[in-house]
C-alpha positions, -999 to +999 in steps of 0.1 A: -132+472+732-161+451+721-144+445+687-112+434+705-131+409+727-150+396+696-117+391+677-102+374+707-132+350+710-129+342+673-092+335+677-097+313+707-125+293+690-103+289+658-074+277+679-095+252+699-109+238+666-074+235+652-062+217+683-091+193+681-085+186+644-047+182+649-041+158+678-003+163+676-009+199+688-023+185+720+009+164+726+033+192+718+050+204+750+066+191+782+052+161+802+063+146+835+055+110+845+030+108+874+024+071+875+032+039+856+023+002+861+039-027+843+023-062+840+035-095+826+015-117+803-002-133+833-015-098+843+008-098+874+023-065+884+060-066+878+067-029+884+051+003+894+062+039+896+043+061+920+050+088+945+078+101+923+099+071+930+113+075+895+112+107+876+108+111+839+103+141+816+092+138+779+093+167+755+074+165+722+076+187+692+053+182+662+073+151+650+100+143+676+101+133+712+129+130+738+128+118+773+151+115+803+146+094+834+164+097+867+159+085+903+150+105+934+187+110+942+192+126+908+211+096+893+206+093+855+187+061+844+179+063+807+173+088+779+160+084+744+149+104+714+131+097+681+100+104+661+064+098+669+029+097+653-004+103+670-036+096+651-069+092+669-060+071+700-030+055+684+004+068+696+037+052+682+072+062+688+104+050+671+137+054+690+167+065+670+190+076+698+192+062+733+215+054+762+202+018+759+216+003+727+191-025+727+163+001+721+177+017+690+153+013+660+124-001+681+089+012+675+064+010+703+026+013+698+002+026+724-034+035+727-038+068+744-061+096+754-056+132+765-079+147+790-070+183+799-034+181+811-033+143+816-021+119+789-026+082+796-013+056+772-012+018+773+006-008+752+030-036+750+067-029+754+091-059+751+064-084+763+053-062+792+019-043+793+026-008+804+003+020+814+018+055+818+002+086+832+019+118+821+010+153+833+016+184+811+039+208+827+043+233+798 
């Protein structure tokens, strides 16, 4: 029993070191939007998502992402998919498929951090400063 516990402890330690060395591993999974705020160039709030007024789910593999957004009634709003990179605090995603034709081929750059099951990133998107708070659900 002692050998099994020792092996399990070694495996957990190795996994945690791998996750810390490989930031993509920390993003891999399913995330749901908890909160977002949008500000114009004058730092005025032009939009805010809170209290699940808009729902969004983002799923990330090691290289790809996909998200879908809908309102409280279940009405579809937007969806997109593409590739991403995450190095240090820099997260970028490039959209290759979307329900919004104007977004195809765009790359967005954000600064982000993960703390436990919360991923917060900030960056410019089409002239608007956005801040999104995503909660890991899987």
